[in-house]
C-alpha positions as CSV (number, residue, x, y, z in Angstrom):
1,M,-0.1,-0.1,0.1
2,T,1.6,3.2,-1.2
3,G,-1.1,5.8,0.4
4,F,-4.5,5.9,2.1
5,K,-8.0,7.1,1.1
6,T,-9.9,9.9,3.1
7,T,-13.5,10.1,3.7
8,G,-13.6,12.9,0.9
9,E,-16.3,14.7,3.0
10,K,-16.1,18.6,2.7
11,K,-16.2,21.0,5.8
12,L,-17.8,24.4,5.8
13,M,-16.4,26.8,8.5
14,F,-17.7,30.4,9.0
15,F,-15.6,33.1,10.5
16,S,-16.3,36.8,11.2
17,G,-14.3,39.9,11.9
18,R,-15.5,42.4,14.5
19,A,-17.0,45.1,12.3
20,H,-20.7,43.7,12.1
21,P,-21.0,40.7,14.4
22,E,-24.8,40.9,14.3
23,L,-24.9,40.2,10.5
24,A,-22.5,37.4,10.9
25,E,-24.5,35.7,13.7
26,E,-27.6,36.0,11.6
27,V,-26.0,34.4,8.6
28,A,-24.5,31.8,10.5
29,Q,-27.9,31.0,12.0
30,Q,-29.5,30.7,8.6
31,L,-26.6,28.3,7.5
32,G,-27.2,26.2,10.6
33,V,-23.5,26.6,11.8
34,G,-21.8,28.4,14.5
35,V,-19.3,31.4,13.9
36,V,-15.7,30.0,14.7
37,P,-14.5,31.2,18.1
38,T,-11.7,33.8,17.3
39,K,-9.4,35.6,19.5
40,A,-9.0,39.2,18.1
41,F,-7.8,42.4,19.8
42,D,-5.7,45.6,19.3
43,F,-2.3,46.2,20.7
44,A,-1.6,49.6,22.5
45,N,-0.2,51.0,19.2
46,G,-3.3,50.0,17.0
47,E,-1.8,46.6,15.5
48,I,-4.4,43.9,15.3
49,Y,-4.0,40.4,16.6
50,V,-6.0,37.4,15.5
51,R,-5.9,33.8,16.1
52,Y,-8.8,31.2,15.6
53,Q,-9.6,28.8,18.3
54,E,-10.3,25.7,16.1
55,S,-8.3,24.1,13.3
56,A,-9.3,25.2,9.8
57,R,-7.2,22.6,7.9
58,G,-8.8,21.3,4.9
59,A,-11.8,23.3,5.5
60,D,-13.8,25.6,3.0
61,C,-13.6,28.8,5.0
62,F,-16.1,31.7,4.5
63,L,-15.0,35.0,6.3
64,I,-17.4,37.7,6.6
65,Q,-16.4,41.4,7.4
66,S,-18.3,44.6,6.1
67,H,-16.2,47.6,5.6
68,T,-18.0,49.9,8.0
69,A,-16.2,52.8,10.0
70,P,-13.6,52.9,10.9
71,I,-13.1,51.4,7.4
72,N,-9.3,51.1,7.3
73,K,-9.1,49.2,10.4
74,W,-11.7,46.6,9.4
75,I,-10.1,46.1,6.1
76,M,-6.8,45.6,7.7
77,E,-8.4,43.1,10.1
78,Q,-9.9,41.2,7.3
79,L,-6.7,40.9,5.4
80,I,-5.0,39.6,8.6
81,M,-7.8,37.1,9.0
82,I,-7.3,35.9,5.4
83,D,-3.8,35.6,5.9
84,A,-4.3,33.4,9.2
85,L,-6.6,31.1,7.2
86,K,-4.1,30.6,4.5
87,R,-1.3,29.7,7.0
88,A,-3.7,27.6,9.0
89,S,-4.0,25.2,5.5
90,A,-7.5,26.1,4.6
91,R,-8.8,24.3,1.7
92,S,-10.4,27.5,0.1
93,I,-11.0,31.1,1.4
94,T,-14.1,32.8,0.2
95,V,-14.3,36.5,1.5
96,I,-17.8,37.8,2.1
97,V,-17.8,41.7,1.8
98,P,-21.2,42.9,2.2
99,F,-20.1,46.4,1.5
100,Y,-17.0,46.8,-0.4
101,G,-15.0,49.5,0.8
102,Y,-13.5,52.1,-1.5
103,A,-15.9,51.0,-4.4
104,R,-16.5,54.5,-5.3
105,Q,-12.8,55.0,-6.5
106,D,-13.2,52.6,-9.4
107,K,-11.7,54.8,-12.0
108,K,-9.4,57.7,-12.7
109,H,-11.6,60.9,-13.1
110,R,-8.3,63.1,-13.4
111,G,-4.5,62.6,-13.6
112,R,-2.8,61.4,-10.5
113,E,-5.5,59.7,-8.8
114,P,-5.5,56.1,-7.6
115,I,-7.9,53.3,-8.5
116,S,-8.4,52.4,-4.9
117,A,-11.1,49.8,-5.5
118,R,-8.6,47.8,-7.6
119,L,-6.0,48.1,-4.8
120,I,-8.5,46.5,-2.3
121,A,-9.0,43.5,-4.5
122,D,-5.2,43.1,-5.1
123,L,-4.7,43.1,-1.4
124,M,-7.4,40.5,-0.6
125,K,-5.9,38.2,-3.5
126,T,-2.4,38.7,-2.2
127,A,-3.5,37.9,1.4
128,G,-4.9,34.5,0.3
129,A,-8.5,34.9,-1.0
130,D,-9.8,32.6,-3.5
131,R,-13.2,34.1,-4.2
132,I,-15.1,37.4,-3.2
133,L,-18.7,37.2,-2.4
134,T,-20.4,40.9,-2.2
135,V,-23.6,42.6,-2.3
136,D,-24.5,45.6,-4.9
137,L,-20.9,46.8,-6.0
138,H,-21.0,50.5,-6.7
139,T,-20.0,49.6,-10.3
140,D,-20.1,46.1,-12.0
141,Q,-16.7,46.5,-13.3
142,I,-15.1,46.1,-9.9
143,Q,-15.7,42.3,-10.3
144,G,-12.9,42.3,-13.0
145,F,-10.5,43.9,-10.6
146,F,-10.2,40.4,-8.6
147,D,-8.3,37.6,-10.2
148,G,-10.6,35.0,-9.3
149,P,-14.4,34.3,-8.9
150,V,-16.5,37.1,-7.7
151,D,-20.2,36.2,-6.7
152,H,-22.2,39.7,-7.1
153,L,-25.4,39.6,-5.1
154,F,-28.2,41.9,-5.4
155,A,-30.6,43.4,-2.7
156,L,-33.1,44.4,-5.4
157,P,-35.7,41.5,-4.9
158,L,-35.7,42.1,-0.9
159,L,-36.0,45.9,-1.2
160,A,-38.5,45.8,-4.3
161,D,-40.8,43.4,-2.8
162,Y,-40.9,45.4,0.4
163,V,-41.9,48.6,-1.3
164,G,-44.3,46.6,-3.7
165,R,-46.3,45.5,-0.6
166,K,-46.4,48.9,1.0
167,V,-47.4,51.1,-1.8
168,D,-50.2,51.2,-4.3
169,R,-48.3,50.0,-7.6
170,S,-50.6,52.1,-9.7
171,K,-49.5,55.4,-8.2
172,L,-45.6,54.2,-8.1
173,T,-42.8,56.0,-10.1
174,V,-39.2,54.5,-9.8
175,V,-36.9,57.3,-9.9
176,S,-33.0,57.2,-10.6
177,P,-31.1,59.9,-8.5
178,D,-28.7,60.2,-11.4
179,A,-27.7,58.8,-14.7
180,G,-25.6,56.2,-13.3
181,R,-28.3,54.3,-11.5
182,V,-30.7,54.2,-14.6
183,R,-29.9,50.5,-15.2
184,V,-30.7,49.5,-11.7
185,A,-33.9,51.7,-11.6
186,D,-34.9,50.1,-14.9
187,R,-34.8,46.6,-13.2
188,W,-37.0,47.9,-10.2
189,C,-39.6,49.2,-13.1
190,D,-39.6,45.6,-14.7
191,R,-40.0,44.0,-11.2
192,L,-42.8,46.5,-10.0
193,G,-44.7,47.3,-13.3
194,A,-44.0,51.1,-12.8
195,P,-42.8,53.9,-15.0
196,L,-39.2,55.4,-14.8
197,A,-38.0,59.0,-13.9
198,I,-34.6,60.6,-13.7
199,V,-33.1,63.3,-11.7
200,H,-30.4,65.2,-13.4
201,K,-27.6,66.3,-11.2
202,R,-24.2,67.9,-11.5
203,R,-21.4,67.2,-8.9
204,D,-18.7,69.8,-8.0
205,K,-15.6,68.0,-8.9
206,D,-13.4,70.0,-6.4
207,V,-16.0,69.7,-3.4
208,A,-16.6,66.3,-1.9
209,N,-20.2,65.3,-1.4
210,Q,-21.4,68.6,-3.2
211,V,-24.2,68.2,-5.5
212,T,-26.6,70.5,-7.6
213,V,-29.7,69.1,-8.8
214,H,-31.0,70.7,-12.1
215,E,-34.2,68.9,-13.3
216,V,-36.5,65.8,-13.3
217,V,-37.0,63.8,-16.4
218,G,-40.3,61.7,-16.2
219,E,-43.8,62.2,-14.8
220,V,-43.8,62.5,-11.0
221,E,-46.6,64.9,-10.1
222,G,-49.1,63.1,-7.9
223,R,-47.0,60.2,-7.9
224,V,-45.5,58.0,-5.0
225,C,-41.7,58.1,-6.0
226,V,-39.3,55.5,-5.0
227,L,-35.7,56.8,-5.1
228,V,-33.3,53.8,-5.6
229,D,-29.6,54.0,-5.0
230,D,-26.7,51.6,-4.1
231,M,-25.4,53.5,-0.9
232,I,-26.4,56.7,1.0
233,D,-23.3,58.2,2.8
234,T,-23.8,61.8,3.8
235,G,-27.4,61.9,2.4
236,G,-26.8,64.9,0.3
237,T,-27.3,63.6,-3.2
238,I,-30.5,61.6,-2.1
239,C,-32.0,64.5,0.1
240,A,-31.6,67.0,-2.9
241,A,-33.1,64.6,-5.3
242,A,-36.1,64.1,-3.0
243,D,-36.5,68.0,-2.8
244,A,-36.4,68.1,-6.5
245,L,-39.2,65.6,-6.5
246,F,-41.3,67.3,-4.3
247,A,-40.7,70.6,-6.2
248,H,-42.1,68.9,-9.2
249,G,-45.3,67.7,-7.4
250,A,-44.5,64.3,-6.0
251,E,-47.2,63.0,-3.5
252,D,-44.6,61.2,-1.5
253,V,-40.9,59.8,-1.6
254,I,-39.6,56.8,-0.3
255,V,-35.8,56.2,-0.6
256,T,-34.3,52.8,-0.8
257,A,-30.4,51.9,-0.7
258,T,-28.7,48.6,-0.2
259,H,-25.9,50.1,1.8
260,G,-26.6,52.8,4.7
261,V,-23.2,54.2,5.1
262,L,-24.8,57.4,6.9
263,S,-21.7,59.2,8.0
264,G,-21.2,63.0,8.9
265,P,-24.2,65.0,8.3
266,A,-26.5,62.1,7.3
267,A,-28.4,62.0,10.6
268,D,-29.4,65.6,10.4
269,R,-30.3,65.5,6.8
270,L,-32.4,62.3,7.1
271,K,-34.2,63.7,10.0
272,N,-35.0,67.0,8.4
273,S,-35.9,65.5,5.0
274,R,-39.4,65.4,3.8
275,V,-39.0,61.8,2.7
276,S,-41.5,59.4,4.5
277,E,-39.4,56.4,4.8
278,F,-35.7,55.3,4.2
279,V,-35.3,51.6,3.7
280,F,-31.9,50.0,3.8
281,T,-30.3,46.6,4.1
282,D,-28.2,45.6,7.2
283,T,-25.0,45.1,5.1
284,L,-23.6,47.8,7.4
285,P,-24.7,48.5,11.0
286,T,-27.1,51.4,11.3
287,P,-25.5,54.3,13.5
288,G,-26.7,54.1,17.0
289,E,-28.4,57.4,17.0
290,L,-30.2,56.9,13.9
291,A,-31.2,53.5,14.8
292,V,-32.8,54.8,18.0
293,D,-34.2,58.2,17.2
294,L,-35.4,58.1,13.5
295,D,-38.5,56.0,13.2
296,K,-38.5,56.7,9.4
297,I,-35.6,54.2,8.8
298,T,-36.5,50.7,8.0
299,V,-33.6,48.1,7.9
300,L,-34.3,44.8,6.1
301,S,-32.1,41.7,6.7
302,I,-29.6,40.6,4.0
303,A,-28.6,37.4,5.8
304,T,-30.9,35.1,3.9
305,T,-29.6,36.1,0.5
306,I,-25.9,35.9,1.7
307,A,-26.4,32.5,3.5
308,S,-28.1,31.2,0.2
309,A,-25.2,32.2,-1.8
310,V,-22.6,30.7,0.7
311,R,-24.5,27.2,0.5
312,E,-24.6,27.5,-3.3
313,V,-20.8,28.1,-3.5
314,F,-20.0,25.3,-0.8
315,E,-22.2,22.8,-2.5
316,D,-20.9,23.8,-6.2
317,G,-24.2,25.0,-7.0
318,S,-25.2,28.2,-9.1
319,V,-25.2,31.8,-7.3
320,T,-26.8,33.1,-10.4
321,S,-29.9,30.9,-10.1
322,L,-30.8,32.9,-6.9
323,F,-31.4,35.9,-9.2
324,D,-32.6,34.2,-12.4
325,E,-36.1,35.9,-12.1
326,Q,-34.5,39.3,-12.6
């Protein structure tokens, strides 16, 4: 005898960083597994230490970490965790990034600028990631930045079905807050059977988060308008778009976005906005003051979508089949 046979059984192990443990626990519960116990802490100078409490040898490992604030810390922790899995002889490493940091820096607008979204992909690959699983990238081209499989999940079915249950569809108009979201808004229209409108805006290239709204293209007067976007950061773009819709006679405005970044002045802008409801998924934790004080925010769980995709990857199934109806 020159060798021996193994049972050949695959083993799934689920790991989480410290950025958004609530989502990790919910995904693990949907999968019917526990989050692998992990010792993680910061040294006095800010360096991060990670050690897994269980062996990962030969396992298909899934590591979830959403790039929330402080974003650079959690990206670094994720890279360290990937490296730890690689050195622990994991069979495969799938990195789950519900919100992909630096996604807005996906191309050069002017000379001497970085393409930071590509850098993040390179760092993950170098650290040892075999596959990336993420939700609603800012632009589809980011999938090509990673030298390996990228499973791009969509929150559209979750968000659109929620809105469709709440609103009279005969009065509904789907609105893109800018030209870049038209394709996504068009898919909303197909799903809800609603017409499309577009808010034309111009951004000041020299001032971050500064937007000037110009006009609305499409019929919004007397309609319930649903503004659809991938993320809301400071809230400037979306609140200005909502004001433009009200100025053009909209009866009501609902805002939906996959990622509620909600940084800086977002809390005040959302509170003071005439928008009746802001609907997000929990790819990012909702800032405490907004979660407690603002009753117009609704947060839907993305855990089932992520868990279904993880199961398909582990069982060599089709992630695309989860969204075929789109």
